[in-house]
PQR file with spaces between the fields and no chain letter, atoms N, CA, C, O and H, PARSE charges and radii, in Angstrom:
ATOM       1  N    THR     1     -94.712 -104.565  -87.196 -0.4000 1.5000
ATOM       2  CA   THR     1     -94.795 -105.095  -85.733 -0.0000 2.0000
ATOM       3  C    THR     1     -93.708 -104.534  -84.995  0.5500 1.7000
ATOM       4  O    THR     1     -92.655 -104.186  -85.528 -0.5500 1.4000
ATOM       5  N    HIS     2     -93.959 -104.440  -83.739 -0.4000 1.5000
ATOM       6  CA   HIS     2     -92.993 -103.778  -82.790 -0.0000 2.0000
ATOM       7  C    HIS     2     -91.765 -104.811  -82.440  0.5500 1.7000
ATOM       8  O    HIS     2     -90.747 -104.424  -81.865 -0.5500 1.4000
ATOM       9  H    HIS     2     -94.815 -104.722  -83.306  0.4000 1.0000
ATOM      10  N    LEU     3     -91.951 -106.007  -82.803 -0.4000 1.5000
ATOM      11  CA   LEU     3     -90.998 -106.997  -82.385 -0.0000 2.0000
ATOM      12  C    LEU     3     -89.924 -107.277  -83.424  0.5500 1.7000
ATOM      13  O    LEU     3     -88.978 -108.004  -83.122 -0.5500 1.4000
ATOM      14  H    LEU     3     -92.778 -106.321  -83.270  0.4000 1.0000
ATOM      15  N    GLY     4     -90.019 -106.759  -84.583 -0.4000 1.5000
ATOM      16  CA   GLY     4     -89.067 -107.051  -85.662 -0.0000 2.0000
ATOM      17  C    GLY     4     -89.564 -108.056  -86.525  0.5500 1.7000
ATOM      18  O    GLY     4     -90.534 -108.752  -86.224 -0.5500 1.4000
ATOM      19  H    GLY     4     -90.787 -106.169  -84.829  0.4000 1.0000
ATOM      20  N    ALA     5     -88.888 -108.168  -87.672 -0.4000 1.5000
ATOM      21  CA   ALA     5     -89.326 -109.126  -88.755 -0.0000 2.0000
ATOM      22  C    ALA     5     -89.319 -110.569  -88.441  0.5500 1.7000
ATOM      23  O    ALA     5     -90.129 -111.355  -88.934 -0.5500 1.4000
ATOM      24  H    ALA     5     -88.100 -107.603  -87.917  0.4000 1.0000
ATOM      25  N    ASP     6     -88.325 -110.925  -87.555 -0.4000 1.5000
ATOM      26  CA   ASP     6     -88.112 -112.345  -87.206 -0.0000 2.0000
ATOM      27  C    ASP     6     -88.793 -112.723  -85.920  0.5500 1.7000
ATOM      28  O    ASP     6     -88.422 -113.752  -85.355 -0.5500 1.4000
ATOM      29  H    ASP     6     -87.668 -110.287  -87.154  0.4000 1.0000
ATOM      30  N    TYR     7     -89.665 -112.059  -85.451 -0.4000 1.5000
ATOM      31  CA   TYR     7     -90.342 -112.301  -84.125 -0.0000 2.0000
ATOM      32  C    TYR     7     -90.836 -113.768  -83.946  0.5500 1.7000
ATOM      33  O    TYR     7     -90.717 -114.359  -82.874 -0.5500 1.4000
ATOM      34  H    TYR     7     -89.967 -111.223  -85.910  0.4000 1.0000
ATOM      35  N    ALA     8     -91.368 -114.293  -85.002 -0.4000 1.5000
ATOM      36  CA   ALA     8     -92.018 -115.650  -84.919 -0.0000 2.0000
ATOM      37  C    ALA     8     -90.942 -116.716  -84.771  0.5500 1.7000
ATOM      38  O    ALA     8     -91.236 -117.848  -84.387 -0.5500 1.4000
ATOM      39  H    ALA     8     -91.464 -113.812  -85.873  0.4000 1.0000
ATOM      40  N    GLU     9     -89.744 -116.374  -85.061 -0.4000 1.5000
ATOM      41  CA   GLU     9     -88.655 -117.388  -84.783 -0.0000 2.0000
ATOM      42  C    GLU     9     -88.073 -117.301  -83.473  0.5500 1.7000
ATOM      43  O    GLU     9     -87.435 -118.238  -82.993 -0.5500 1.4000
ATOM      44  H    GLU     9     -89.505 -115.455  -85.373  0.4000 1.0000
ATOM      45  N    GLN    10     -88.289 -116.086  -82.803 -0.4000 1.5000
ATOM      46  CA   GLN    10     -87.773 -115.896  -81.393 -0.0000 2.0000
ATOM      47  C    GLN    10     -88.620 -116.198  -80.346  0.5500 1.7000
ATOM      48  O    GLN    10     -88.126 -116.379  -79.233 -0.5500 1.4000
ATOM      49  H    GLN    10     -88.807 -115.325  -83.193  0.4000 1.0000
ATOM      50  N    TYR    11     -89.897 -116.291  -80.525 -0.4000 1.5000
ATOM      51  CA   TYR    11     -90.872 -116.355  -79.503 -0.0000 2.0000
ATOM      52  C    TYR    11     -91.931 -117.517  -79.766  0.5500 1.7000
ATOM      53  O    TYR    11     -92.350 -117.751  -80.899 -0.5500 1.4000
ATOM      54  H    TYR    11     -90.298 -116.144  -81.429  0.4000 1.0000
ATOM      55  N    ASP    12     -92.333 -118.228  -78.639 -0.4000 1.5000
ATOM      56  CA   ASP    12     -93.341 -119.192  -78.767 -0.0000 2.0000
ATOM      57  C    ASP    12     -94.710 -118.583  -79.076  0.5500 1.7000
ATOM      58  O    ASP    12     -94.949 -117.430  -78.719 -0.5500 1.4000
ATOM      59  H    ASP    12     -91.993 -118.037  -77.718  0.4000 1.0000
ATOM      60  N    ALA    13     -95.609 -119.312  -79.723 -0.4000 1.5000
ATOM      61  CA   ALA    13     -96.995 -118.793  -80.137 -0.0000 2.0000
ATOM      62  C    ALA    13     -97.646 -118.299  -78.863  0.5500 1.7000
ATOM      63  O    ALA    13     -98.222 -117.214  -78.793 -0.5500 1.4000
ATOM      64  H    ALA    13     -95.415 -120.249  -80.014  0.4000 1.0000
ATOM      65  N    PHE    14     -97.517 -119.203  -77.800 -0.4000 1.5000
ATOM      66  CA   PHE    14     -98.270 -118.802  -76.440 -0.0000 2.0000
ATOM      67  C    PHE    14     -97.837 -117.360  -76.033  0.5500 1.7000
ATOM      68  O    PHE    14     -98.652 -116.522  -75.648 -0.5500 1.4000
ATOM      69  H    PHE    14     -97.049 -120.085  -77.857  0.4000 1.0000
ATOM      70  N    ASP    15     -96.507 -117.130  -76.145 -0.4000 1.5000
ATOM      71  CA   ASP    15     -96.016 -115.800  -75.832 -0.0000 2.0000
ATOM      72  C    ASP    15     -96.625 -114.815  -76.627  0.5500 1.7000
ATOM      73  O    ASP    15     -97.045 -113.811  -76.053 -0.5500 1.4000
ATOM      74  H    ASP    15     -95.844 -117.811  -76.458  0.4000 1.0000
ATOM      75  N    LEU    16     -96.758 -114.928  -77.940 -0.4000 1.5000
ATOM      76  CA   LEU    16     -97.179 -113.992  -78.774 -0.0000 2.0000
ATOM      77  C    LEU    16     -98.723 -113.610  -78.516  0.5500 1.7000
ATOM      78  O    LEU    16     -99.153 -112.464  -78.646 -0.5500 1.4000
ATOM      79  H    LEU    16     -96.416 -115.744  -78.407  0.4000 1.0000
ATOM      80  N    VAL    17     -99.405 -114.585  -78.182 -0.4000 1.5000
ATOM      81  CA   VAL    17    -100.850 -114.410  -78.039 -0.0000 2.0000
ATOM      82  C    VAL    17    -101.017 -113.585  -76.705  0.5500 1.7000
ATOM      83  O    VAL    17    -101.847 -112.678  -76.641 -0.5500 1.4000
ATOM      84  H    VAL    17     -99.056 -115.516  -78.077  0.4000 1.0000
ATOM      85  N    GLN    18    -100.256 -113.903  -75.703 -0.4000 1.5000
ATOM      86  CA   GLN    18    -100.329 -113.117  -74.403 -0.0000 2.0000
ATOM      87  C    GLN    18     -99.854 -111.721  -74.680  0.5500 1.7000
ATOM      88  O    GLN    18    -100.502 -110.776  -74.230 -0.5500 1.4000
ATOM      89  H    GLN    18     -99.582 -114.640  -75.755  0.4000 1.0000
ATOM      90  N    LEU    19     -98.754 -111.522  -75.399 -0.4000 1.5000
ATOM      91  CA   LEU    19     -98.269 -110.251  -75.724 -0.0000 2.0000
ATOM      92  C    LEU    19     -99.181 -109.395  -76.603  0.5500 1.7000
ATOM      93  O    LEU    19     -99.314 -108.189  -76.394 -0.5500 1.4000
ATOM      94  H    LEU    19     -98.228 -112.290  -75.765  0.4000 1.0000
ATOM      95  N    ALA    20     -99.752 -109.986  -77.505 -0.4000 1.5000
ATOM      96  CA   ALA    20    -100.791 -109.196  -78.291 -0.0000 2.0000
ATOM      97  C    ALA    20    -101.817 -108.641  -77.386  0.5500 1.7000
ATOM      98  O    ALA    20    -102.190 -107.477  -77.535 -0.5500 1.4000
ATOM      99  H    ALA    20     -99.644 -110.966  -77.674  0.4000 1.0000
ATOM     100  N    HIS    21    -102.308 -109.418  -76.432 -0.4000 1.5000
ATOM     101  CA   HIS    21    -103.285 -108.779  -75.477 -0.0000 2.0000
ATOM     102  C    HIS    21    -102.762 -107.619  -74.593  0.5500 1.7000
ATOM     103  O    HIS    21    -103.396 -106.594  -74.346 -0.5500 1.4000
ATOM     104  H    HIS    21    -102.005 -110.363  -76.311  0.4000 1.0000
ATOM     105  N    VAL    22    -101.575 -107.906  -74.171 -0.4000 1.5000
ATOM     106  CA   VAL    22    -100.941 -106.783  -73.398 -0.0000 2.0000
ATOM     107  C    VAL    22    -100.777 -105.482  -74.339  0.5500 1.7000
ATOM     108  O    VAL    22    -101.053 -104.361  -73.912 -0.5500 1.4000
ATOM     109  H    VAL    22    -101.060 -108.740  -74.372  0.4000 1.0000
ATOM     110  N    ILE    23    -100.360 -105.684  -75.500 -0.4000 1.5000
ATOM     111  CA   ILE    23    -100.285 -104.569  -76.363 -0.0000 2.0000
ATOM     112  C    ILE    23    -101.601 -103.734  -76.636  0.5500 1.7000
ATOM     113  O    ILE    23    -101.636 -102.507  -76.725 -0.5500 1.4000
ATOM     114  H    ILE    23    -100.135 -106.594  -75.846  0.4000 1.0000
ATOM     115  N    ARG    24    -102.662 -104.582  -76.752 -0.4000 1.5000
ATOM     116  CA   ARG    24    -103.895 -103.934  -77.014 -0.0000 2.0000
ATOM     117  C    ARG    24    -104.310 -103.177  -75.747  0.5500 1.7000
ATOM     118  O    ARG    24    -104.772 -102.041  -75.853 -0.5500 1.4000
ATOM     119  H    ARG    24    -102.634 -105.579  -76.680  0.4000 1.0000
ATOM     120  N    VAL    25    -104.172 -103.725  -74.632 -0.4000 1.5000
ATOM     121  CA   VAL    25    -104.458 -102.952  -73.372 -0.0000 2.0000
ATOM     122  C    VAL    25    -103.646 -101.738  -73.241  0.5500 1.7000
ATOM     123  O    VAL    25    -104.154 -100.666  -72.911 -0.5500 1.4000
ATOM     124  H    VAL    25    -103.797 -104.647  -74.545  0.4000 1.0000
ATOM     125  N    CYS    26    -102.401 -101.877  -73.492 -0.4000 1.5000
ATOM     126  CA   CYS    26    -101.541 -100.568  -73.477 -0.0000 2.0000
ATOM     127  C    CYS    26    -101.885  -99.554  -74.484  0.5500 1.7000
ATOM     128  O    CYS    26    -101.694  -98.366  -74.223 -0.5500 1.4000
ATOM     129  H    CYS    26    -101.988 -102.747  -73.760  0.4000 1.0000
ATOM     130  N    ARG    27    -102.369  -99.916  -75.597 -0.4000 1.5000
ATOM     131  CA   ARG    27    -102.839  -98.969  -76.554 -0.0000 2.0000
ATOM     132  C    ARG    27    -104.110  -98.296  -76.255  0.5500 1.7000
ATOM     133  O    ARG    27    -104.377  -97.186  -76.717 -0.5500 1.4000
ATOM     134  H    ARG    27    -102.524 -100.881  -75.809  0.4000 1.0000
ATOM     135  N    THR    28    -104.977  -99.030  -75.405 -0.4000 1.5000
ATOM     136  CA   THR    28    -106.177  -98.346  -75.165 -0.0000 2.0000
ATOM     137  C    THR    28    -106.214  -97.824  -73.660  0.5500 1.7000
ATOM     138  O    THR    28    -107.278  -97.467  -73.155 -0.5500 1.4000
ATOM     139  H    THR    28    -104.759  -99.931  -75.030  0.4000 1.0000
ATOM     140  N    SER    29    -105.087  -97.797  -73.012 -0.4000 1.5000
ATOM     141  CA   SER    29    -105.023  -97.187  -71.692 -0.0000 2.0000
ATOM     142  C    SER    29    -104.487  -95.819  -71.649  0.5500 1.7000
ATOM     143  O    SER    29    -103.603  -95.460  -72.427 -0.5500 1.4000
ATOM     144  H    SER    29    -104.222  -98.088  -73.422  0.4000 1.0000
ATOM     145  N    ASP    30    -105.002  -95.047  -70.758 -0.4000 1.5000
ATOM     146  CA   ASP    30    -104.462  -93.675  -70.587 -0.0000 2.0000
ATOM     147  C    ASP    30    -102.977  -93.590  -70.052  0.5500 1.7000
ATOM     148  O    ASP    30    -102.309  -92.601  -70.353 -0.5500 1.4000
ATOM     149  H    ASP    30    -105.720  -95.339  -70.127  0.4000 1.0000
ATOM     150  N    SER    31    -102.480  -94.516  -69.329 -0.4000 1.5000
ATOM     151  CA   SER    31    -101.162  -94.467  -68.776 -0.0000 2.0000
ATOM     152  C    SER    31    -100.714  -95.798  -68.554  0.5500 1.7000
ATOM     153  O    SER    31    -101.517  -96.727  -68.638 -0.5500 1.4000
ATOM     154  H    SER    31    -103.023  -95.319  -69.084  0.4000 1.0000
ATOM     155  N    MET    32     -99.388  -96.009  -68.251 -0.4000 1.5000
ATOM     156  CA   MET    32     -98.934  -97.334  -67.798 -0.0000 2.0000
ATOM     157  C    MET    32     -99.515  -97.869  -66.581  0.5500 1.7000
ATOM     158  O    MET    32     -99.646  -99.081  -66.416 -0.5500 1.4000
ATOM     159  H    MET    32     -98.736  -95.254  -68.183  0.4000 1.0000
ATOM     160  N    ALA    33     -99.881  -96.969  -65.689 -0.4000 1.5000
ATOM     161  CA   ALA    33    -100.539  -97.403  -64.354 -0.0000 2.0000
ATOM     162  C    ALA    33    -101.948  -97.874  -64.759  0.5500 1.7000
ATOM     163  O    ALA    33    -102.342  -98.915  -64.233 -0.5500 1.4000
ATOM     164  H    ALA    33     -99.774  -95.983  -65.822  0.4000 1.0000
ATOM     165  N    ASP    34    -102.786  -97.215  -65.660 -0.4000 1.5000
ATOM     166  CA   ASP    34    -103.868  -97.619  -65.986 -0.0000 2.0000
ATOM     167  C    ASP    34    -103.853  -99.032  -66.596  0.5500 1.7000
ATOM     168  O    ASP    34    -104.639  -99.898  -66.211 -0.5500 1.4000
ATOM     169  H    ASP    34    -102.466  -96.369  -66.087  0.4000 1.0000
ATOM     170  N    ALA    35    -102.948  -99.238  -67.550 -0.4000 1.5000
ATOM     171  CA   ALA    35    -102.771 -100.578  -68.269 -0.0000 2.0000
ATOM     172  C    ALA    35    -102.479 -101.628  -67.175  0.5500 1.7000
ATOM     173  O    ALA    35    -103.074 -102.706  -67.211 -0.5500 1.4000
ATOM     174  H    ALA    35    -102.310  -98.535  -67.863  0.4000 1.0000
ATOM     175  N    ALA    36    -101.619 -101.364  -66.240 -0.4000 1.5000
ATOM     176  CA   ALA    36    -101.267 -102.287  -65.217 -0.0000 2.0000
ATOM     177  C    ALA    36    -102.425 -102.705  -64.380  0.5500 1.7000
ATOM     178  O    ALA    36    -102.599 -103.860  -63.994 -0.5500 1.4000
ATOM     179  H    ALA    36    -101.136 -100.489  -66.211  0.4000 1.0000
ATOM     180  N    ARG    37    -103.253 -101.635  -64.106 -0.4000 1.5000
ATOM     181  CA   ARG    37    -104.408 -101.841  -63.115 -0.0000 2.0000
ATOM     182  C    ARG    37    -105.343 -102.940  -63.953  0.5500 1.7000
ATOM     183  O    ARG    37    -105.855 -103.879  -63.344 -0.5500 1.4000
ATOM     184  H    ARG    37    -103.111 -100.696  -64.420  0.4000 1.0000
ATOM     185  N    LYS    38    -105.506 -102.792  -65.163 -0.4000 1.5000
ATOM     186  CA   LYS    38    -106.465 -103.520  -66.114 -0.0000 2.0000
ATOM     187  C    LYS    38    -105.729 -104.923  -66.178  0.5500 1.7000
ATOM     188  O    LYS    38    -106.426 -105.929  -66.044 -0.5500 1.4000
ATOM     189  H    LYS    38    -105.090 -102.029  -65.658  0.4000 1.0000
ATOM     190  N    LEU    39    -104.522 -105.036  -66.352 -0.4000 1.5000
ATOM     191  CA   LEU    39    -103.874 -106.335  -66.632 -0.0000 2.0000
ATOM     192  C    LEU    39    -103.668 -107.257  -65.329  0.5500 1.7000
ATOM     193  O    LEU    39    -103.639 -108.487  -65.369 -0.5500 1.4000
ATOM     194  H    LEU    39    -103.957 -104.219  -66.461  0.4000 1.0000
ATOM     195  N    TYR    40    -103.528 -106.481  -64.176 -0.4000 1.5000
ATOM     196  CA   TYR    40    -103.146 -107.238  -62.919 -0.0000 2.0000
ATOM     197  C    TYR    40    -104.302 -106.949  -61.937  0.5500 1.7000
ATOM     198  O    TYR    40    -104.016 -106.746  -60.757 -0.5500 1.4000
ATOM     199  H    TYR    40    -103.551 -105.482  -64.144  0.4000 1.0000
ATOM     200  N    ALA    41    -105.527 -106.918  -62.323 -0.4000 1.5000
ATOM     201  CA   ALA    41    -106.511 -106.465  -61.408 -0.0000 2.0000
ATOM     202  C    ALA    41    -106.744 -107.487  -60.180  0.5500 1.7000
ATOM     203  O    ALA    41    -106.966 -107.122  -59.026 -0.5500 1.4000
ATOM     204  H    ALA    41    -105.759 -107.083  -63.282  0.4000 1.0000
ATOM     205  N    VAL    42    -106.660 -108.807  -60.609 -0.4000 1.5000
ATOM     206  CA   VAL    42    -106.817 -109.829  -59.669 -0.0000 2.0000
ATOM     207  C    VAL    42    -105.656 -109.826  -58.608  0.5500 1.7000
ATOM     208  O    VAL    42    -105.850 -109.834  -57.392 -0.5500 1.4000
ATOM     209  H    VAL    42    -106.480 -109.104  -61.547  0.4000 1.0000
ATOM     210  N    SER    43    -104.419 -109.813  -59.222 -0.4000 1.5000
ATOM     211  CA   SER    43    -103.306 -109.845  -58.378 -0.0000 2.0000
ATOM     212  C    SER    43    -103.029 -108.543  -57.471  0.5500 1.7000
ATOM     213  O    SER    43    -102.354 -108.529  -56.442 -0.5500 1.4000
ATOM     214  H    SER    43    -104.262 -109.806  -60.209  0.4000 1.0000
ATOM     215  N    MET    44    -103.617 -107.568  -58.001 -0.4000 1.5000
ATOM     216  CA   MET    44    -103.574 -106.188  -57.282 -0.0000 2.0000
ATOM     217  C    MET    44    -104.407 -106.265  -55.931  0.5500 1.7000
ATOM     218  O    MET    44    -104.042 -105.732  -54.884 -0.5500 1.4000
ATOM     219  H    MET    44    -104.166 -107.579  -58.837  0.4000 1.0000
ATOM     220  N    ARG    45    -105.482 -106.941  -56.081 -0.4000 1.5000
ATOM     221  CA   ARG    45    -106.326 -107.121  -54.893 -0.0000 2.0000
ATOM     222  C    ARG    45    -105.689 -108.036  -53.745  0.5500 1.7000
ATOM     223  O    ARG    45    -105.922 -107.860  -52.549 -0.5500 1.4000
ATOM     224  H    ARG    45    -105.778 -107.374  -56.933  0.4000 1.0000
ATOM     225  N    ALA    46    -104.904 -108.975  -54.229 -0.4000 1.5000
ATOM     226  CA   ALA    46    -104.212 -109.914  -53.248 -0.0000 2.0000
ATOM     227  C    ALA    46    -102.976 -109.151  -52.748  0.5500 1.7000
ATOM     228  O    ALA    46    -102.661 -109.328  -51.571 -0.5500 1.4000
ATOM     229  H    ALA    46    -104.715 -109.118  -55.201  0.4000 1.0000
ATOM     230  N    LYS    47    -102.240 -108.322  -53.506 -0.4000 1.5000
ATOM     231  CA   LYS    47    -100.996 -107.701  -53.044 -0.0000 2.0000
ATOM     232  C    LYS    47    -101.231 -106.250  -53.138  0.5500 1.7000
ATOM     233  O    LYS    47    -101.092 -105.690  -54.225 -0.5500 1.4000
ATOM     234  H    LYS    47    -102.496 -108.178  -54.462  0.4000 1.0000
ATOM     235  N    LYS    48    -101.569 -105.612  -52.107 -0.4000 1.5000
ATOM     236  CA   LYS    48    -102.059 -104.169  -52.176 -0.0000 2.0000
ATOM     237  C    LYS    48    -100.833 -103.378  -52.302  0.5500 1.7000
ATOM     238  O    LYS    48    -100.949 -102.252  -52.785 -0.5500 1.4000
ATOM     239  H    LYS    48    -101.682 -106.066  -51.223  0.4000 1.0000
ATOM     240  N    SER    49     -99.583 -103.826  -51.914 -0.4000 1.5000
ATOM     241  CA   SER    49     -98.477 -102.955  -51.980 -0.0000 2.0000
ATOM     242  C    SER    49     -97.456 -103.230  -53.252  0.5500 1.7000
ATOM     243  O    SER    49     -96.399 -102.606  -53.350 -0.5500 1.4000
ATOM     244  H    SER    49     -99.489 -104.741  -51.522  0.4000 1.0000
ATOM     245  N    ALA    50     -97.827 -104.118  -54.115 -0.4000 1.5000
ATOM     246  CA   ALA    50     -96.894 -104.383  -55.259 -0.0000 2.0000
ATOM     247  C    ALA    50     -96.968 -103.332  -56.271  0.5500 1.7000
ATOM     248  O    ALA    50     -98.022 -102.724  -56.455 -0.5500 1.4000
ATOM     249  H    ALA    50     -98.685 -104.625  -54.035  0.4000 1.0000
ATOM     250  N    ASN    51     -95.899 -103.081  -56.942 -0.4000 1.5000
ATOM     251  CA   ASN    51     -95.742 -102.146  -57.991 -0.0000 2.0000
ATOM     252  C    ASN    51     -96.027 -102.724  -59.368  0.5500 1.7000
ATOM     253  O    ASN    51     -95.117 -103.105  -60.103 -0.5500 1.4000
ATOM     254  H    ASN    51     -95.042 -103.575  -56.793  0.4000 1.0000
ATOM     255  N    HIS    52     -97.235 -102.778  -59.678 -0.4000 1.5000
ATOM     256  CA   HIS    52     -97.657 -103.456  -60.903 -0.0000 2.0000
ATOM     257  C    HIS    52     -97.280 -102.632  -62.236  0.5500 1.7000
ATOM     258  O    HIS    52     -97.202 -103.186  -63.333 -0.5500 1.4000
ATOM     259  H    HIS    52     -97.975 -102.468  -59.081  0.4000 1.0000
ATOM     260  N    THR    53     -97.064 -101.318  -62.048 -0.4000 1.5000
ATOM     261  CA   THR    53     -96.561 -100.559  -63.153 -0.0000 2.0000
ATOM     262  C    THR    53     -95.148 -101.088  -63.577  0.5500 1.7000
ATOM     263  O    THR    53     -94.864 -101.324  -64.751 -0.5500 1.4000
ATOM     264  H    THR    53     -97.127 -100.868  -61.158  0.4000 1.0000
ATOM     265  N    ASP    54     -94.316 -101.248  -62.562 -0.4000 1.5000
ATOM     266  CA   ASP    54     -92.937 -101.799  -62.736 -0.0000 2.0000
ATOM     267  C    ASP    54     -93.046 -103.258  -63.254  0.5500 1.7000
ATOM     268  O    ASP    54     -92.311 -103.671  -64.151 -0.5500 1.4000
ATOM     269  H    ASP    54     -94.546 -101.056  -61.608  0.4000 1.0000
ATOM     270  N    ARG    55     -93.927 -103.969  -62.695 -0.4000 1.5000
ATOM     271  CA   ARG    55     -94.114 -105.366  -63.379 -0.0000 2.0000
ATOM     272  C    ARG    55     -94.455 -105.297  -64.778  0.5500 1.7000
ATOM     273  O    ARG    55     -93.886 -106.076  -65.543 -0.5500 1.4000
ATOM     274  H    ARG    55     -94.524 -103.633  -61.966  0.4000 1.0000
ATOM     275  N    LEU    56     -95.359 -104.421  -65.253 -0.4000 1.5000
ATOM     276  CA   LEU    56     -95.656 -104.350  -66.651 -0.0000 2.0000
ATOM     277  C    LEU    56     -94.415 -103.835  -67.440  0.5500 1.7000
ATOM     278  O    LEU    56     -94.089 -104.366  -68.501 -0.5500 1.4000
ATOM     279  H    LEU    56     -95.821 -103.788  -64.632  0.4000 1.0000
ATOM     280  N    SER    57     -93.779 -102.864  -66.936 -0.4000 1.5000
ATOM     281  CA   SER    57     -92.580 -102.314  -67.568 -0.0000 2.0000
ATOM     282  C    SER    57     -91.548 -103.405  -67.752  0.5500 1.7000
ATOM     283  O    SER    57     -90.949 -103.464  -68.826 -0.5500 1.4000
ATOM     284  H    SER    57     -94.045 -102.432  -66.074  0.4000 1.0000
ATOM     285  N    LYS    58     -91.288 -104.294  -66.763 -0.4000 1.5000
ATOM     286  CA   LYS    58     -90.360 -105.459  -66.906 -0.0000 2.0000
ATOM     287  C    LYS    58     -90.877 -106.470  -67.893  0.5500 1.7000
ATOM     288  O    LYS    58     -90.120 -107.005  -68.702 -0.5500 1.4000
ATOM     289  H    LYS    58     -91.775 -104.246  -65.890  0.4000 1.0000
ATOM     290  N    TYR    59     -92.194 -106.738  -67.828 -0.4000 1.5000
ATOM     291  CA   TYR    59     -92.639 -107.604  -68.775 -0.0000 2.0000
ATOM     292  C    TYR    59     -92.445 -107.146  -70.236  0.5500 1.7000
ATOM     293  O    TYR    59     -91.943 -107.927  -71.044 -0.5500 1.4000
ATOM     294  H    TYR    59     -92.809 -106.303  -67.171  0.4000 1.0000
ATOM     295  N    LEU    60     -92.831 -105.887  -70.607 -0.4000 1.5000
ATOM     296  CA   LEU    60     -92.478 -105.330  -71.924 -0.0000 2.0000
ATOM     297  C    LEU    60     -91.016 -105.384  -72.140  0.5500 1.7000
ATOM     298  O    LEU    60     -90.607 -105.794  -73.226 -0.5500 1.4000
ATOM     299  H    LEU    60     -93.239 -105.252  -69.950  0.4000 1.0000
ATOM     300  N    ALA    61     -90.279 -105.055  -71.326 -0.4000 1.5000
ATOM     301  CA   ALA    61     -88.808 -105.177  -71.467 -0.0000 2.0000
ATOM     302  C    ALA    61     -88.240 -106.454  -72.002  0.5500 1.7000
ATOM     303  O    ALA    61     -87.228 -106.468  -72.702 -0.5500 1.4000
ATOM     304  H    ALA    61     -90.611 -104.722  -70.444  0.4000 1.0000
ATOM     305  N    LYS    62     -88.963 -107.614  -71.635 -0.4000 1.5000
ATOM     306  CA   LYS    62     -88.512 -108.897  -72.121 -0.0000 2.0000
ATOM     307  C    LYS    62     -88.543 -109.017  -73.597  0.5500 1.7000
ATOM     308  O    LYS    62     -87.872 -109.830  -74.233 -0.5500 1.4000
ATOM     309  H    LYS    62     -89.786 -107.603  -71.067  0.4000 1.0000
ATOM     310  N    PHE    63     -89.434 -108.086  -74.140 -0.4000 1.5000
ATOM     311  CA   PHE    63     -89.627 -108.140  -75.631 -0.0000 2.0000
ATOM     312  C    PHE    63     -89.081 -106.876  -76.265  0.5500 1.7000
ATOM     313  O    PHE    63     -89.383 -106.529  -77.406 -0.5500 1.4000
ATOM     314  H    PHE    63     -89.979 -107.426  -73.623  0.4000 1.0000
ATOM     315  N    ASN    64     -88.223 -106.173  -75.432 -0.4000 1.5000
ATOM     316  CA   ASN    64     -87.611 -105.000  -75.917 -0.0000 2.0000
ATOM     317  C    ASN    64     -88.616 -103.887  -76.272  0.5500 1.7000
ATOM     318  O    ASN    64     -88.382 -103.133  -77.216 -0.5500 1.4000
ATOM     319  H    ASN    64     -87.977 -106.455  -74.504  0.4000 1.0000
ATOM     320  N    LEU    65     -89.703 -103.777  -75.547 -0.4000 1.5000
ATOM     321  CA   LEU    65     -90.716 -102.886  -75.902 -0.0000 2.0000
ATOM     322  C    LEU    65     -90.787 -101.864  -74.597  0.5500 1.7000
ATOM     323  O    LEU    65     -90.348 -102.174  -73.489 -0.5500 1.4000
ATOM     324  H    LEU    65     -89.894 -104.389  -74.779  0.4000 1.0000
ATOM     325  N    LYS    66     -91.378 -100.666  -74.894 -0.4000 1.5000
ATOM     326  CA   LYS    66     -91.668  -99.680  -74.056 -0.0000 2.0000
ATOM     327  C    LYS    66     -93.155  -99.124  -74.205  0.5500 1.7000
ATOM     328  O    LYS    66     -93.694  -99.022  -75.307 -0.5500 1.4000
ATOM     329  H    LYS    66     -91.734 -100.414  -75.793  0.4000 1.0000
ATOM     330  N    PHE    67     -93.760  -98.781  -73.035 -0.4000 1.5000
ATOM     331  CA   PHE    67     -95.133  -98.477  -72.932 -0.0000 2.0000
ATOM     332  C    PHE    67     -95.365  -97.235  -73.972  0.5500 1.7000
ATOM     333  O    PHE    67     -96.311  -97.184  -74.758 -0.5500 1.4000
ATOM     334  H    PHE    67     -93.323  -98.863  -72.140  0.4000 1.0000
ATOM     335  N    ARG    68     -94.385  -96.282  -73.851 -0.4000 1.5000
ATOM     336  CA   ARG    68     -94.638  -95.083  -74.654 -0.0000 2.0000
ATOM     337  C    ARG    68     -94.696  -95.344  -76.192  0.5500 1.7000
ATOM     338  O    ARG    68     -95.431  -94.722  -76.958 -0.5500 1.4000
ATOM     339  H    ARG    68     -93.617  -96.322  -73.213  0.4000 1.0000
ATOM     340  N    ALA    69     -93.890  -96.273  -76.531 -0.4000 1.5000
ATOM     341  CA   ALA    69     -93.748  -96.672  -78.087 -0.0000 2.0000
ATOM     342  C    ALA    69     -95.094  -97.288  -78.505  0.5500 1.7000
ATOM     343  O    ALA    69     -95.532  -97.075  -79.636 -0.5500 1.4000
ATOM     344  H    ALA    69     -93.292  -96.779  -75.909  0.4000 1.0000
ATOM     345  N    LEU    70     -95.714  -97.997  -77.674 -0.4000 1.5000
ATOM     346  CA   LEU    70     -96.972  -98.868  -77.875 -0.0000 2.0000
ATOM     347  C    LEU    70     -98.173  -97.819  -77.940  0.5500 1.7000
ATOM     348  O    LEU    70     -99.091  -97.888  -78.758 -0.5500 1.4000
ATOM     349  H    LEU    70     -95.358  -98.170  -76.756  0.4000 1.0000
ATOM     350  N    HIS    71     -98.033  -96.842  -76.961 -0.4000 1.5000
ATOM     351  CA   HIS    71     -99.194  -95.988  -76.799 -0.0000 2.0000
ATOM     352  C    HIS    71     -99.287  -94.740  -77.714  0.5500 1.7000
ATOM     353  O    HIS    71    -100.311  -94.057  -77.716 -0.5500 1.4000
ATOM     354  H    HIS    71     -97.288  -96.786  -76.297  0.4000 1.0000
ATOM     355  N    SER    72     -98.120  -94.417  -78.561 -0.4000 1.5000
ATOM     356  CA   SER    72     -98.190  -93.284  -79.387 -0.0000 2.0000
ATOM     357  C    SER    72     -98.832  -93.705  -80.673  0.5500 1.7000
ATOM     358  O    SER    72     -99.009  -92.883  -81.573 -0.5500 1.4000
ATOM     359  H    SER    72     -97.288  -94.973  -78.559  0.4000 1.0000
């Protein structure tokens, strides 16, 4: 796992389920921008000027993850 051996002791089950989906989307996306479009499609329609790629980057950083490491 990308989170380390003791991840289950560090994160709630709710967070891990959400993160698992985010990781799947990142792995199947052509770029971080593509993943962000898929993950934040509804909020992108409401906030046309928001930087959702940065939003995804910050979300991954909470778990010490980087898109490039998930995508390779």
